[in-house]
DODO-85918 format. One record per residue (C-alpha): x, z, y. Coordinates in steps of 0.02 Angstrom, whole numbers, plus 32768, in hexadecimal, padded with zeros to 4 digits. Layout:
N
XZY...
***
This chain:
111
2674B6C98BD52650B7738C1925C3B7DC8BC6255FB8518C3224F8B8D98BDE24A5B96D8C27251BB9E78BD225B6B9818C002580B9888CB9256CBA428CB2260EBA598C592679B9E68CC12622BA058D6D26C3BA2B8DC0270DB9818D8F268AB91F8DED26DBB90B8E9226A1B8828F0726EFB8438FA82685B887903B263AB7F49097264FB7E9914F25BEB7D191C225FBB71E91E22616B6FB9129256AB73D9100251CB6DC918B256EB63D91452523B65390982499B5D9906723EDB621902C241FB5E98F7E24B1B6668F89243EB6FD8F8723DDB7538EF8233FB74F8F5D2300B72C900D2287B7AE905621F3B78C90C22254B790915E22C7B7089121235DB77A90FF23C7B764906523E8B7F38FEC2464B8078F5824E9B77D8F7F2515B7188EE8259EB6B48F3C2624B6E48EB42635B7358E0C2656B7DE8E5425BCB7DD8EBF2552B79E8E2A2591B82A8DBF2565B8A78E4524B1B85A8E5324A1B8708D9524DDB9248DA82468B94A8E3923CBB8E88DF52363B9818DE2237EB9B38E9A2327B9108ECB2277B91F8F0721FCB8F78E7621ABB8688ED12253B8098EDF2295B82A8E2E2256B7838DE022A9B71E8E69234AB7878E5D2348B7758D9C232FB6B28DA223BEB6A98E232429B7168DBF240EB6AB8D272431B60E8D8E24D7B6558DCA2505B6A48D2C250DB5F28CE0257FB5B98D6B25F4B64D8D4E25E6B64E8C8F2599B6FD8C87252EB7248BF624A1B7968C2C2470B81B8BAF2415B8968C222366B8B58BD72321B8D68C882356B82C8CC82325B7D38C292276B8198C2E225EB7B68CD022A3B7158C812230B71A8BE521D3B6808C182278B6238C2B22B9B65A8B8022B4B5AE8B2C2306B55C8BC0238DB5E18BC623A8B5DE8B0D23D9B52A8B192461B5548B9924ECB5C38B682484B6698B792471B6D08ADF23C1B71F8AF723ADB74B8A4823C7B8058A26
***
């Protein structure tokens, strides 16, 4: 299981390399493959593989505030799929209402 923390993201930023999606690949992703969908219906923060998930975690603070709750929830959903343990305080703060549900999964939300 990978553990992602705010400090490990900063320390290992250069190791987070994702495959750039082509326009066709991005177009073929489903809405569920994105961190959030904006008011125009465009998907942002692809979560289609573990590397993109880790990049979304790293770039979470660049997300517009009105979409952060959606992004946090979608990161949590995909983190479970990819066996990534989220430790980012910023992301966890948006998941507070889901703490009990997430504690019952493999997430370790106790500090």
